[in-house]
N, C-alpha and C positions, 0 to 999 in steps of 0.2 A: 528374529534380529531386526527386521525392517521396522517394527513398532518402536523398539528402543531407539534406533537410529533416528527415526522421524521425530520422536519426542525430544531427543537431545538437540537435533538440528533446529527444532522449532524454538528453542530457548533464545537463539539469536534473533529470530523473526519477532518473537514476543517482546523482547527488550526494545528493539527498534520501533515497532509499531506503538507500543505503550509510551515510550519516551517521547515520541514525536507529538503526542497529544497531551500527555500529563502536564507538560510545562505551561499549556495555555491557561489552566485553572490557577496556576501559581504566579502568573506574570505580575500582578500588583505587588505581592509580597517581595518578590525578587527585585522588582524595579525600585521599591522603597529602600531596600538594603544597599543597592548599587547606586542610589541617588540619581536615577533617571526616570523618565516617564514610561508608563506601560506600553504606549504605542511605539516609542523608540526601542524598547527592549524586544519588540517583535522581530528586530533584525537578527536576534539569536535564533529564532525559528527559521528565518530565511536562510541564514548561513548554513544550517544543518541540511536543508533541502538542496542548497547549491552544491555542497560537498557530495551529496548522493549523485546529483546530476553529472558532476565532473568525473567521478571515479568509477561509477558502475560500468561504463563502457570498457574499462580496462580489466574488469574482474574476470571475464572469460579467458583472455590471453594469460593473465597472471595465474589462474587456476591450472591451466595446461603447462605453464612454464615451471612453477614452483611446487605443484602438487596441491590438489584441492583440500585435502585434510589439513595439511600444514598451514595453508593460507587461511582456512576457516578459523583455526585456533588463534593465529596471529591477529585476525580481524576482531575477534572477541576481545583480545588483549588491548588493541587500540581503542575500541569502544569503551572499555573500562577506564583506560587512562584519560580519555576525554571526559568521562563521567566524574572522575576524581578531581580533575582540573575545574570542571563546572562548579563543584561544591566548594572549591577553594577560591573561586574568582572574587575579586574585590572591586572590579570596575567593569564597565561595559565592554571595553576592548578585550580584556582577558576572558570574559564570559563568551563573547562571540567567537573568539578563536578556539576556545574549548569545545563549543558546540560544533565548529567546523571539523575538529579532530574526531568527535563522536561520529559525525557524518561519514568521515573517511572509513572508519571501522564498519559502520552499518552498510556502506556501499559494497563492501566485499563480503560481509558475513551472509547476508540473505541470498544473493544469487549463487554464491559458491555452495552454500548449504543445499540449495535446490539442485545444483549440479551433482553433488555427492549422492543425494537421494535418488535421482534419476538413473545414475550409472550403477548404483549398488543394489537397486531393488529390481527383482524380476517383474516383468510387465504384468504378470498375473496377480501380483500383490501391490501394484502401484496405486490402485484406487484407495485401499485401506491406508497405505503409507502417506499418500498425499493429502487425504482428508485430515489426518492428524497434523501434518505439517502446516496446512493452510488455516487451521482454526485460529491461531494467534493473530493472523492478519485481520480477522473479524473481531476478535475479543479485545485486542490491544487498544484500538481507538475507543472502545466502549468503556473499558475499565479504567482508562487513563484519567478522565475527568474526576470520577469519585475518589480514586486513590490520591490524585493530586490534591484535591480539596481536603481530604482527611489528613494527609501528612502535613500540609501547610497549616491547617487549623490547629491540630493537636501536637505537632512536633515543630519542625522548621523546614523550610524549602530545601535546604542542603541534602536532607535525607531522600529527596526525590532521586537524586543522582547517586548518593552513596549506596542505596539499596541495590544498584546495578552491580556493585563489586562482588558481594557473595554469590549473586545469581550467575554472573559471568564466570567467576572462579569455578563454580560447580560445573558450568557448561564446558569449560576448558578441560577439566579433569575427566569428566565423562566422555568427552569427545576423544581425548587421547586414548582412553581405554576401549571404548565400544564402537567408535566410528571406524568402518573399514577403510583401509588404505586404497585410494583410487589412484591407479598408476598415472604419473605425470607424463604428458606427451612432450614432443619436441616441436613446439610451434615455430612458425617463421619469425623473423625479427619483428619487434613491436612496430606497429604502424604509428610512428610519432606524429606525422602530419594529421592522420585521422584522429588521434587522441586530442590534439589541440583543437581541431575544428569541432569534434563532437563535444568536447568539454565546454567550449564557448557557446555552442548551440544549446546544449542542455542547461548550462548555468544561466544563460541569457533568458531562456524561456521560463525556467523555474523561478529565477529571481524576479523577472518582470511580472509574471502572473501573481507571485506572492505579494509583491509591492502593490499591485492593483487591487488585490482582494484584502490585504492586511496593510493598510496605508501607514507604514512606519516612515515612509519617505514620500515626497510629492509624486503624484500619479505619472507625471511626465517622465520620471526616472524609470518607472515600470514600463511605459510604452516604448521608450528608447531601448531598454534592455530586450524587450520582446522582438523589436525590429532587428537588433543585432543577432539575436538568437535565430530568427528565421533566415536571415542572410547566411549565417554560418551553417545552418542546417542544409540549405540548398547547395552551398559549396561542398559540404561533406558528402552529400549524395552524389555529386559529380565525382568527387575524389574516390568514393567507394566503388563506383562503376569501373574506374580505371585501374585501381590498385589491385594487384594479384591476391593480396591477403589483407582485406580491410579489417579494421578493428571491430566494426559492426557489419555483419554479413547479411545484407538484404536479400541475397539469393535464397535465403531460407524461406522467403515468402512463396517460393515455388511449391512448397509443401502445403497442400490445400488445407488440411486441418489446422496447421500452425497459423496460416494466413487468416482463416475465418475466425479462429479463436482470438487472435490479436485484435482484429477489427471489432468484433463484438465485445470482447473484454474491455477494450479501451473506452468504448461508448458507455458501457455499464459502469466502469470505474469512475468516469467523470460524474455520472449521476450519483453513485454511492459516495464519492468524495465530498459531495455537497451536503449529504445528510448529517454527518457529525458536526458540520459547521452550522447548519440551519436549526436542527432540533434543540440543542441546548439554548441557543439564542431565543427561539420561540418560547420555550418553557420559562426562561427568565424574564424576557421583556414583555411577552404576551400574556403569560399566566401568572407572573409575579413570583415564580419559584426562586429559591436561593441557588447559588452555584452548586452547593453540595446536594441539594434536593434534586435539581435537574440531572446531576451526574448519576444519582441513584436510579432515576427513571430510565435514562438512556442505557444504563447497565443491563436492563432487562433483556435487551437484544442479544446479549452474550449467552444467556441461557438457551435461547432458541438456536444459536449457532452451535452450541455444544452437542445438541442432539444429532447434528449432521454426521458426526464421526461414527455413530452407532448404526446408522441406516444407509449411508451413501453407497457402500459396496453392494448391498442387496438391491437398492433401487436402480443403480446404473446397470447391474446385471440383468434385471427384469425388464426394464424399459429402454435401455440404451441411452447414449449421450444426447442424441438429437432431440428426442422427445422430452427427456428430463430437463434439458437446458431451456427449451422453449417454454415449458410449463413454469420453470423457476423464474424466467425473465418476466413472463406475463403476471405471475403471482407477485413479484417484486413491484411491478407497475401498480397493481391494485393496492398493495400495502402502502406505497408512497402516496397514492391518491388519498388514501384514508387519513394520512397526516394533515392533508389540507382541510379536513373537517373536524379537527381537534379544537375544542374550546375549553376555557377554564372549568365549565360545568360538565365536561365529558366524564362519564363514570370512569373511575380509576381502573376498574377491571377491564373495561374496553380498551383504555389507553395502553396498559401493559400487555394485553393480549395481542393487539396489533403489532406492537414493537417486538414481541417475542417471535411471532410468526414471521415478521419481516427479517429478523436476524437469521431465522432458520432458512428461508428461501434464498437470501443473499449468500449465506455460507454454502448452500448447495450449488448455487451458480458458480461461485468462485472456485469451489473444489472441482467441479466438472470441467470448467474452462481451462484450469491449470493442468489437469491431467490430460485431457484430449489434445491440448495444444502441443504436447511433447510426445504423443503416442506414436507418431510416425517419423520422429527425428532420430537420425542415427546416433549411436552412443558417442562417436567422435565429434559430433556437432552439438552436443548438449550444452557445453560451456558457452559456445557462441550464441546459441538460442536463448539461454537464460539471461545472458548479458543484454541482448537486444530486447527481449521481453521486459526486463527489469527497467531499462531506460524508458521505454514507452509507458510502463506502469507509473513511473515516477512523474513523468510529465502529465499524464492523465489525472493523477491525484491532485496536482497543482491546478490543473484546469477545472477540476470539480469545485474547489473553493472559489476560484475566480468566477466561474459560471454562476454560482449562487449569489456572489456579491454583485455581479452585473445585473442579474434579474431584480434584486432588491433595489438597486440604484435606479434602474429604468422605471420600476413601478413608482418609486418616490417622485421621479421627474414628471411622469405622465399624470399622476394624481395630485401632486402637490402636497402629499401627506408625509408626515414623518414615519419612521419605521414603526409599524404596528402589526397586529395579528393578521390583517388582510394581506400585508406584504409577504409574510411567510407562507400563507396559504397559496398565493400565486406562484411563489418560488417552488413549493412542493409539487404543484401541478406541472411546472416546467421540467422539473427533475423526473417526474413520472413519464413525461413524453420521451425523454432520453432512454429510460428503461425500456419503453416500447420499441424504440428504434434499435436498441441493442439486440432484440430478438430476431430482427430481419435477416442478418447474415447467417444465422444458425439454420434457417430453413433450407439453405443451399447444401447443407451437409447430407451425405448419404445416410440412409436409415441405419446402416450397420457401421457407421464411422466409429473408430476406436474399439471395435469388437474384440481385437486381440488383447486389449487391456481390461475391458469390462466383462468379457465373456458373454455379452448379450447375444451375439449370433449363435454361439455354441449352445446356449441354453434354449434358444428358440427352436433349434433343430432336434433337440433331444426329445 
């Protein structure tokens, strides 16, 4: 049962992850039809991220209040409605609002889907289930660019959004039939003040970082938004300490495995959030590849990620979470460093081999960190933990693109050179340094951390 449930729940994660990247390839075509510039249209990407930042904190409370399965199905429906409105948009305003509606659906679907999986899956089967559930998070950003380029080139950009309708409908039907009912709780009244402060904080940070890294608006707008977000975040932290039932419960950081995985995972996601931004640009601007060609090359990483689901259960059982995560983080560091030595004359076999191995180790890391982080969380706290973790993930993803953009800008200012191959090489080295830092918190884990989930300690004593 857990395999079917994981695959069905992963539909929402796949749609969200792919849709957030597929639009980038099609921006020029959409902008031409809507009679705006491509840079201006990047506001549509930003509005989607802002919606995620605002509504993800509410997902945990809503799942407990209305039932996780029911909310998951509704969230897919909202995402589909936003997709249909995107395809029918005739101007910038309607397109941006439709993307915001998509983000509302996505903000509920993914964290609630993870909550269902954590509550409905026995701990002994969680590694296999979560490895299936998290693969779309790695594959989505990789398949988005080539799919977007293909659809835009050979059909029309509207189909980028219309294709979500049959996929979403299938997900709703299968969810209604196969996803187990997770009993709804009776949560305390909604923390309205916390919702306002967390929404402003997340939206300010995500919007500001997106504007800084994707300059659809003057950079000053982004800096002001980041400042507002930081102030709101500080106020929310004070509010959460005093409120008896805060919307985001930071008391969960008392659980050591959750705390370590969030810290390490955040650093790693910042680094990995920069890669889908840097790699296509380097291949297009530095190597002279077309958008479609570069998309096909980056897609190679998806093949490596797929292998994870076949071997994760056995590797974690044999070596444990601590050892495997350290090796995965260090391997990802080496793989990212290798990107800094890519040149137009690099043998194609070397290029795709490095990218495939990189996809494999990144998927391994994400799978492990997502499982171990919830291994010691009580079932009644899973919705709160997934909401908190999802908010941090969303902000770290925006930080990744901003980090890459800032490194490129600093390199240009220091060297006086326009964006070139050397700029991307320096950026990849900076990203690799973050990969290395991400491994540091994992060293503080106990050797048998998560043994009840992986079976590592049990196997060691047999």
